[in-house]
KETI-977865 format. One record per residue (C-alpha): residue number from 0; x, y negated, z negated. Coordinates in steps of 0.001 Angstrom, whole numbers, plus 524288, in hexadecimal, padded with zeros to 5 digits. Example, Ala and Ser with C-alpha at 12.3 -4.5 7.8 and 13.67 -1.06 7.14 Angstrom:
% KETI-977865
@num=0	xx=8300C	yy=81194	zz=7E188
@num=1	xx=83566	yy=80424	zz=7E41C
***
This chain:
% KETI-977865
@num=0	xx=3FC5B	yy=3C501	zz=6A115
@num=1	xx=3EF12	yy=3BF53	zz=69CF7
@num=2	xx=3E30F	yy=3C822	zz=699C1
@num=3	xx=3D6BC	yy=3C42C	zz=6A02B
@num=4	xx=3CA3B	yy=3BF08	zz=69A88
@num=5	xx=3C87D	yy=3BC54	zz=68B9F
@num=6	xx=3D6A2	yy=3BBD6	zz=684E4
@num=7	xx=3D8F7	yy=3C63F	zz=67B53
@num=8	xx=3E3E3	yy=3C48F	zz=67135
@num=9	xx=3ED89	yy=3CDFC	zz=671AF
@num=10	xx=3F9DC	yy=3D36E	zz=66A34
@num=11	xx=40655	yy=3CB1B	zz=66F7A
@num=12	xx=40D50	yy=3D6D0	zz=6711D
@num=13	xx=41283	yy=3D8B9	zz=67DD1
@num=14	xx=414D4	yy=3E776	zz=67DA1
@num=15	xx=407B4	yy=3E8AE	zz=6786D
@num=16	xx=401D8	yy=3E16F	zz=68292
@num=17	xx=40B1D	yy=3E70C	zz=68CD0
@num=18	xx=403F1	yy=3F47E	zz=68886
@num=19	xx=3F69A	yy=3F019	zz=68ACD
@num=20	xx=3F628	yy=3E5DB	zz=693F3
@num=21	xx=3F01F	yy=3ECAD	zz=69F9B
@num=22	xx=3E469	yy=3F15A	zz=6962A
@num=23	xx=3E206	yy=3E44F	zz=691EB
@num=24	xx=3E172	yy=3DEC8	zz=69F86
@num=25	xx=3D5CD	yy=3E96F	zz=6A273
@num=26	xx=3C906	yy=3E400	zz=6A2E6
@num=27	xx=3C386	yy=3EF12	zz=69B57
@num=28	xx=3CC1A	yy=3ED04	zz=690FA
@num=29	xx=3C967	yy=3DE99	zz=68FBA
@num=30	xx=3BA8A	yy=3E26C	zz=68ED8
@num=31	xx=3BCE0	yy=3E82A	zz=68316
@num=32	xx=3BDAC	yy=3DA6F	zz=67DED
@num=33	xx=3AF16	yy=3D852	zz=68086
@num=34	xx=3AB50	yy=3E2F4	zz=675D6
@num=35	xx=3ABFB	yy=3E1AD	zz=665A5
@num=36	xx=3B3BF	yy=3EBC4	zz=65FE3
@num=37	xx=3B3F2	yy=3E881	zz=650D0
@num=38	xx=3B057	yy=3DBDC	zz=64A58
@num=39	xx=3B1E3	yy=3D2E9	zz=65406
@num=40	xx=3BD20	yy=3D947	zz=65A0D
@num=41	xx=3BC98	yy=3DCC4	zz=669D9
@num=42	xx=3BF75	yy=3E917	zz=66E40
@num=43	xx=3CAAF	yy=3E458	zz=675CF
@num=44	xx=3D03F	yy=3DD4C	zz=6699B
@num=45	xx=3CE8D	yy=3E979	zz=660D5
@num=46	xx=3D4D5	yy=3F1DC	zz=66B2A
@num=47	xx=3DFEA	yy=3E81E	zz=66C9E
@num=48	xx=3E0A7	yy=3E7AF	zz=65E04
@num=49	xx=3E30D	yy=3F801	zz=65E5E
@num=50	xx=3EBCE	yy=3F865	zz=66A35
@num=51	xx=3F4FB	yy=3EEFF	zz=66461
@num=52	xx=3F51C	yy=3F3ED	zz=655B6
@num=53	xx=3F7FC	yy=40081	zz=65CC2
@num=54	xx=402A4	yy=3FE03	zz=665A0
@num=55	xx=40987	yy=3F6C6	zz=6594B
@num=56	xx=406DF	yy=402EE	zz=65168
@num=57	xx=40B95	yy=40A59	zz=65B32
@num=58	xx=416C0	yy=40394	zz=65FD2
@num=59	xx=41C4C	yy=40486	zz=65164
@num=60	xx=419CB	yy=41403	zz=64FD9
@num=61	xx=420DA	yy=41590	zz=65D7E
@num=62	xx=4139D	yy=41AFD	zz=663A9
@num=63	xx=40E6F	yy=41903	zz=670D2
@num=64	xx=4096E	yy=40964	zz=66E8A
@num=65	xx=40814	yy=4074A	zz=67D8C
@num=66	xx=3FBF3	yy=4117F	zz=67D95
@num=67	xx=3F7A8	yy=40DB0	zz=6709B
@num=68	xx=3F659	yy=40122	zz=67569
@num=69	xx=3F060	yy=403D1	zz=67F66
@num=70	xx=3E68B	yy=40EE2	zz=67A14
@num=71	xx=3E3B9	yy=404E2	zz=66D7C
@num=72	xx=3DFE7	yy=3FACD	zz=678BB
@num=73	xx=3D6F5	yy=4032D	zz=67FCA
@num=74	xx=3D0CF	yy=40B5A	zz=67370
@num=75	xx=3C3F3	yy=40535	zz=67379
@num=76	xx=3C14C	yy=4027E	zz=6824E
@num=77	xx=3B39A	yy=406AC	zz=681AF
@num=78	xx=3ADC0	yy=3F949	zz=686BE
@num=79	xx=3A055	yy=3F799	zz=67FA1
@num=80	xx=39C41	yy=3F2AC	zz=67332
@num=81	xx=39C1A	yy=3FCBA	zz=66A6B
@num=82	xx=3934D	yy=3F5FF	zz=65F9D
@num=83	xx=3884C	yy=3F7E1	zz=66A3B
@num=84	xx=38C93	yy=40325	zz=6709D
@num=85	xx=38352	yy=40DDE	zz=66864
@num=86	xx=377C5	yy=40446	zz=66CB1
@num=87	xx=37B1B	yy=404B8	zz=67BD6
@num=88	xx=38039	yy=4135A	zz=67C4C
@num=89	xx=379CA	yy=41AB9	zz=67037
@num=90	xx=38880	yy=41F71	zz=66E00
@num=91	xx=38A37	yy=41D8D	zz=65FCF
@num=92	xx=3994B	yy=423FF	zz=6600E
@num=93	xx=3A095	yy=41804	zz=665A2
@num=94	xx=3AA61	yy=41AB7	zz=65BEA
@num=95	xx=3AB2B	yy=42982	zz=66088
@num=96	xx=3A898	yy=4256B	zz=66F3D
@num=97	xx=3B125	yy=418BB	zz=672E4
@num=98	xx=3BDF5	yy=41DE4	zz=67443
@num=99	xx=3B9FF	yy=4277C	zz=67E43
@num=100	xx=3B40A	yy=41ABE	zz=68501
@num=101	xx=3C12A	yy=413FF	zz=68359
@num=102	xx=3C922	yy=41D4D	zz=68905
@num=103	xx=3C099	yy=41F3D	zz=694C7
@num=104	xx=3C01C	yy=4105F	zz=697CF
@num=105	xx=3CE23	yy=40F63	zz=69673
@num=106	xx=3D0EC	yy=41BA5	zz=69E59
@num=107	xx=3C8AE	yy=41637	zz=6A9B4
@num=108	xx=3D1EC	yy=40A67	zz=6A904
@num=109	xx=3DEDB	yy=40E6F	zz=6A35F
@num=110	xx=3E8BB	yy=4190D	zz=6A497
@num=111	xx=3EA1C	yy=41D2D	zz=6968A
@num=112	xx=3F42B	yy=42729	zz=690B1
@num=113	xx=3EF8F	yy=4323C	zz=68A53
@num=114	xx=3F32E	yy=42BCA	zz=67CA3
@num=115	xx=3EC10	yy=41FA9	zz=680F7
@num=116	xx=3E013	yy=428C2	zz=684C3
@num=117	xx=3E113	yy=42FBB	zz=67814
@num=118	xx=3E26A	yy=42383	zz=66ED9
@num=119	xx=3D6A1	yy=41C83	zz=674B8
@num=120	xx=3CD4E	yy=42995	zz=674C7
@num=121	xx=3D0CA	yy=42D06	zz=66588
@num=122	xx=3D1F2	yy=41F5F	zz=66076
@num=123	xx=3C6BE	yy=421D8	zz=657B5
@num=124	xx=3CB94	yy=42CE5	zz=65121
@num=125	xx=3C7C9	yy=43219	zz=645E8
@num=126	xx=3BAEA	yy=42C89	zz=64937
@num=127	xx=3BC78	yy=435DD	zz=656A5
@num=128	xx=3C147	yy=44464	zz=652CD
@num=129	xx=3CBCE	yy=446CF	zz=65B70
@num=130	xx=3D96F	yy=43EF2	zz=657AC
@num=131	xx=3E1AE	yy=4377B	zz=66026
@num=132	xx=3EE7E	yy=43E5A	zz=6655E
@num=133	xx=3F76F	yy=43460	zz=66562
@num=134	xx=3FCFB	yy=42B4B	zz=659FC
@num=135	xx=3FA99	yy=41F4B	zz=6620A
@num=136	xx=3ED2E	yy=4236F	zz=66162
@num=137	xx=3EBE1	yy=422F0	zz=652D8
@num=138	xx=3F277	yy=41646	zz=651EB
@num=139	xx=3E700	yy=410A7	zz=65ACB
@num=140	xx=3DD2E	yy=4182F	zz=6516B
@num=141	xx=3E2E8	yy=40FDA	zz=6454B
@num=142	xx=3E3B2	yy=403BF	zz=64AF3
@num=143	xx=3D67E	yy=40598	zz=6522E
@num=144	xx=3D08A	yy=406DC	zz=6446D
@num=145	xx=3D891	yy=3FCED	zz=63D7E
@num=146	xx=3D5B7	yy=3F241	zz=64766
@num=147	xx=3C667	yy=3F636	zz=646F8
@num=148	xx=3C698	yy=3F2F6	zz=63930
@num=149	xx=3CF7B	yy=3E53E	zz=63AA7
@num=150	xx=3C675	yy=3E0B6	zz=645C8
@num=151	xx=3B875	yy=3E46C	zz=63F33
@num=152	xx=3BD30	yy=3DBDA	zz=633CB
@num=153	xx=3C252	yy=3D19C	zz=63D06
@num=154	xx=3D0E1	yy=3D2A7	zz=638C9
@num=155	xx=3DB62	yy=3CF66	zz=6422B
@num=156	xx=3E0F3	yy=3DDAE	zz=647C4
@num=157	xx=3EEF8	yy=3D5FA	zz=64DB2
***
């Protein structure tokens, strides 16, 4: 199994890759590699970091690690450069609006479980007021913030 186009450094964890391989082969998911997320980290790299960390934590905790891995990989599938989003659209609330955009994009392409949908939609909590319904989503929320801080300061995540 080979990834097309520019190679991405992936975790060497066969079980994790089995959970997300179909997502990684999708051109829209691969397009996330065109946008910078934090520091010099691309959106795809950030989502891989969150996804793999969430997968590992959920496995240790006996939670649904497959859904955590998938939702973590798709949580920022908004497909634009958020640094210039306001200049282009006038939308000053990217932090509040991008979860719904990511969810809509993911729903157009993939069949998502309720847990995956909820985790994508609520991953910016508590900035967005409604909390998630699933423990797996809280794991994704934690690793989204954790990885974002590390990436901003150019620290390796895994």
